[in-house]
C-alpha positions in Angstrom: 110.4 96.7 85.6 111.5 92.7 86.0 108.2 90.6 86.3 107.3 87.3 85.8 106.5 86.6 82.4 104.6 83.9 82.4 100.6 84.4 82.3 97.4 82.4 82.5 94.3 83.1 83.0 93.4 84.7 85.9 90.7 82.8 87.7 93.1 80.2 88.1 94.5 82.3 90.5 93.4 81.1 93.8 93.2 84.4 96.1 92.6 84.5 99.9 91.3 87.7 101.8 91.7 89.0 105.0 92.9 91.6 107.6 96.2 92.8 109.6 95.2 91.2 112.8 92.2 90.3 113.7 91.9 90.4 117.8 90.5 94.1 118.2 88.5 94.8 121.3 86.8 98.0 119.4 85.8 95.1 116.5 82.9 94.3 118.9 81.5 97.6 119.4 81.8 98.1 115.2 79.5 95.4 115.5 81.8 92.6 113.3 82.3 90.7 116.7 79.2 89.5 118.4 78.8 91.0 122.0 80.4 89.3 124.9 83.3 87.3 122.8 86.4 86.3 124.7 89.9 86.7 122.9 89.7 83.2 122.7 86.7 82.8 120.6 87.6 85.6 118.0 90.0 83.9 115.5 87.4 80.8 114.8 84.4 83.4 114.9 86.8 85.2 112.0 87.6 82.5 109.9 84.0 82.2 109.3 84.4 85.0 107.4 87.6 84.9 105.8 89.9 82.9 104.6 93.3 83.9 105.5 95.0 86.6 108.5 98.2 88.3 109.0 99.7 87.7 112.4 100.5 91.5 113.5 102.0 89.9 117.0 104.7 88.2 115.5 106.5 91.4 115.0 106.1 92.6 118.6 106.9 89.1 120.1 108.7 85.8 119.3 106.2 83.2 118.0 106.1 80.7 120.0 105.0 76.9 118.1 102.7 75.9 121.0 100.8 79.1 120.2 100.6 79.0 116.8 99.7 75.0 117.0 96.3 76.2 118.8 95.6 79.0 116.8 96.3 77.0 113.5 93.5 74.4 115.3 90.8 76.9 115.8 90.4 77.3 111.5 90.1 74.8 109.2 92.5 73.5 106.9 92.4 75.6 104.1 92.4 78.6 105.6 95.8 80.6 105.6 97.9 82.4 107.5 100.9 85.5 107.2 102.9 86.0 109.6 105.3 89.7 110.3 108.4 88.6 111.0 109.6 90.0 114.7 111.0 93.8 115.0 114.2 92.6 116.0 114.9 91.3 112.7 113.9 94.1 110.6 113.5 97.8 112.9 115.7 96.7 116.1 118.5 95.2 114.3 121.4 93.5 117.0 124.3 93.1 114.7 125.0 90.6 117.1 122.4 88.5 117.7 119.6 89.3 115.3 120.6 85.7 113.4 119.7 83.5 116.4 116.6 85.0 116.5 115.8 84.4 113.4 116.4 80.8 113.7 113.7 81.0 117.1 111.5 82.5 114.8 111.6 79.4 112.4 110.8 77.7 114.9 108.0 79.1 116.3 106.1 79.6 112.7 106.9 75.9 112.2 103.9 74.4 112.7 102.1 76.4 110.0 104.9 75.2 107.4 104.3 71.7 108.2 100.4 72.0 108.2 100.6 73.9 104.7 98.7 76.5 106.2 102.1 79.4 106.0 101.1 81.7 102.8 104.2 83.6 103.3 106.1 85.3 105.9 105.9 89.4 106.1 109.3 91.1 106.5 108.1 94.6 106.6 111.0 97.3 106.9 110.6 100.8 108.1 111.2 103.7 106.2 114.1 104.8 107.3 115.5 101.0 105.8 116.7 103.1 102.6 118.6 100.8 99.5 122.2 101.5 101.1 124.7 99.4 101.0 124.3 97.8 104.3 120.8 97.2 104.3 121.1 95.3 101.3 123.7 93.4 102.8 121.2 92.4 105.6 118.3 91.9 103.9 120.3 89.4 101.5 121.9 88.1 104.9 117.9 88.0 106.3 116.7 86.1 103.0 119.3 83.8 103.3 118.8 83.0 107.4 115.1 82.3 106.3 115.7 80.3 103.0 112.8 77.7 102.5 110.3 79.1 103.0 107.8 81.3 101.6 109.0 84.8 101.8 107.5 88.2 100.7 109.3 92.0 101.8 107.4 94.8 102.1 109.1 98.3 101.6 108.1 101.7 103.0 111.1 103.6 101.0 111.1 104.5 97.5 114.5 103.9 97.0 113.8 100.6 96.3 112.3 100.2 93.5 114.5 99.3 91.1 114.8 97.1 88.5 117.8 94.7 90.2 115.8 94.4 93.2 113.2 93.0 91.5 115.2 90.9 89.5 117.1 89.4 92.7 113.5 89.1 94.2 112.4 87.0 91.6 115.9 84.9 91.7 115.1 84.0 94.9 111.0 83.4 94.1 110.5 86.5 96.7 107.3 88.2 96.7 107.2 92.0 96.3 104.3 93.2 98.5 102.7 95.5 96.9 100.9 98.3 98.9 97.9 100.2 98.8 99.0 103.6 101.8 99.0 107.6 101.2 101.0 109.7 98.6 103.6 111.0 100.6 107.7 111.5 99.2 109.5 108.8 99.6 106.7 106.2 100.4 107.1 103.3 98.7 104.6 103.3 95.6 101.7 101.2 94.6 102.7 98.6 91.9 101.8 95.7 90.1 105.1 94.3 90.3 105.2 89.9 90.3 108.5 88.4 91.8 107.2 85.1 92.2 105.2 83.1 90.3 104.4 81.1 93.7 102.4 84.2 95.3 101.0 87.9 95.0 100.6 89.7 98.5 98.9 93.0 98.4 98.5 95.7 101.7 95.9 98.0 102.0 96.9 100.5 104.8 94.8 103.3 103.9 95.4 106.9 102.6 94.8 108.8 105.5 98.1 111.0 104.4 97.3 113.3 108.0 96.9 110.3 110.4 100.1 108.7 108.7 102.2 111.7 109.8 100.8 111.5 113.3 102.7 108.6 114.6 99.6 107.7 116.3 98.0 104.2 114.7 94.6 105.1 115.2 95.0 108.4 113.1 97.5 106.3 110.5 94.8 103.5 109.6 91.6 105.2 109.9 90.3 105.2 106.3 87.6 103.4 104.5 87.9 102.3 100.6 85.4 103.1 98.9 83.9 100.5 96.3 85.6 102.8 93.4 88.7 103.0 95.0 88.6 99.0 95.3 87.4 98.4 91.9 90.1 100.5 90.5 92.7 98.4 92.6 91.0 95.1 91.6 91.1 96.4 87.2 94.5 98.1 87.4 96.6 95.8 89.3 95.0 92.4 91.1 93.7 90.8 87.6 97.2 91.6 86.2 98.7 89.8 89.1 96.1 87.1 89.1 97.3 86.5 85.5 101.1 86.2 86.3 100.9 83.8 89.9 99.1 80.9 91.2 97.9 82.4 94.7 97.2 85.8 95.8 96.7 87.2 99.4 95.4 90.3 100.1 95.3 92.5 103.3 93.4 94.8 105.0 95.3 97.2 107.5 92.8 99.9 108.3 92.0 98.3 111.5 90.2 101.2 113.2 86.6 100.6 114.0 86.9 97.2 112.0 86.7 99.3 108.5 89.1 96.5 107.4 86.9 93.4 107.9 84.1 95.9 106.0 86.5 96.2 103.4 87.8 92.9 103.1 84.1 91.6 102.6 83.5 94.2 99.7 87.2 93.0 98.3 85.4 89.6 98.3 82.2 90.9 96.8 84.2 92.0 93.6 86.8 89.6 92.8 83.7 87.5 92.8 81.7 89.4 90.6 84.7 89.3 88.4 84.9 85.6 88.0 88.1 85.4 90.2 88.6 82.7 92.1 88.2 84.0 95.7 88.8 81.5 98.3 
C-alpha cells in the first residue's frame, strides 16, 4: 500500500486526543460534567480535560462563522478542532447546489482556519458511497472545492482500499482517516496508512456489531474499549503512523454514557506511558 515514506522519531509527532462531539446531556448523569452545568459551559469544561474536539453538529447544519468564533474563544489557543463536513456534501448530494454549499461551509469554518486551530475538515462518506466512477468524480470535485484547507476522508466501504486511492491522497496531501469499527462485511478496515505527512487521523467508533446494524445511534455507539485493545492500537497502528506524520488527532465516537471521554482519558495515559508527544 502506498504510504508516506519519510520516517522520524514517534515522540516528535504531536498527538491530540478528544471525543466526537462533547455537548451530550447524558454525560452529566455519567459523571463527566458537573451537576447543573449548562450547555454553554460544556466546551470550556471539556477543554480543561482534552486538547481537541471533533464538531459533529456541522454535519447536521451549515456552520456559521459567528458561532464557530464563539466556540473558538471558549478554548485555549493551542486547542484544535476537527469539523465534520455537512451532509449535503457527502450523504444528501444535490448535483445542482452542492458547490454553493461547499463555499458556504468554507466561510463558516474560516475563523478556525485563520486562527490556526483547524486540524482537519472531516469528509465522512456513507457505506453506500462505493468506489464507482460517479462517486470518484464527486469526491475529486469536493476535494477541489475545499482545497487549501486541511482535509481528511473517512470511508465506510471497503471498495476504497486501493493503492490508487492512497496515491491520489498522497499527491493531494489529503489524510486518509483510520477507523476502528465492527468487523462486518463491506466495512472499511482498520489501517495504519499515512497519506499526508502533516497529519494522521484516527476515529474509534466501537465494535458493537449488533448495535451497528440496528440503525439506532444509542446502540451503534454503545461500546467501551479495554486497556488491552487500546494498547494494541497504539503498538500496531498509532506508533507506526507517528513515525510518518508531524501531528496526529485521535477521537472517540462511542459517546453513550460518556464512554468516549473515559476511553480518551485512557488513551492519553497510554500514549504518555509510551513516551509519545501527547498534548
